[in-house]
C-alpha positions as CSV (number, residue, x, y, z in Angstrom):
1,X,-16.0,-5.9,7.6
2,X,-13.5,-3.2,6.6
3,X,-15.1,-0.4,4.5
4,X,-13.1,0.8,1.4
5,X,-15.5,3.4,0.1
6,X,-13.8,6.3,-1.7
7,X,-10.4,4.7,-2.1
8,X,-8.3,4.9,-5.3
9,X,-6.9,1.4,-5.1
10,X,-8.4,-2.1,-5.0
11,X,-9.0,-3.7,-1.6
12,X,-6.3,-6.3,-2.3
13,X,-3.6,-3.7,-2.9
14,X,-4.5,-1.8,0.3
15,X,-4.4,-5.0,2.4
16,X,-1.1,-6.1,0.8
17,X,0.5,-2.7,1.7
18,X,-0.8,-2.9,5.2
19,X,0.5,-6.4,5.6
20,X,4.0,-5.4,4.4
21,X,4.0,-2.3,6.6
22,X,3.0,-4.2,9.8
23,X,4.8,-7.5,9.2
24,X,8.2,-6.3,8.2
25,X,8.2,-2.8,9.8
26,X,9.2,-1.2,6.5
27,X,9.3,2.6,6.1
28,X,6.8,4.3,3.8
29,X,9.6,4.8,1.3
30,X,10.4,1.1,1.3
31,X,6.7,0.2,1.0
32,X,6.4,2.6,-1.9
33,X,9.3,0.8,-3.7
34,X,7.8,-2.7,-3.0
35,X,4.4,-1.6,-4.5
36,X,6.1,0.0,-7.5
37,X,7.9,-3.3,-8.2
38,X,4.5,-4.9,-8.4
39,X,3.2,-2.2,-10.8
40,X,1.2,-0.1,-8.3
41,X,1.9,3.6,-8.9
42,X,2.3,5.7,-5.8
43,X,0.6,9.1,-5.2
44,X,2.1,9.8,-1.8
45,X,3.1,13.5,-1.6
46,X,4.9,15.0,1.4
């Protein structure tokens, strides 16, 4: 079982992001846009 202790997003959001990242080989920027379209705010800072 995957541990999700101390995360800021629900397990379903994390798994969906990983699915898109691995399945479609999208960039972090594209993934951020996909999640934003679904109402998930991004806190990625670089």
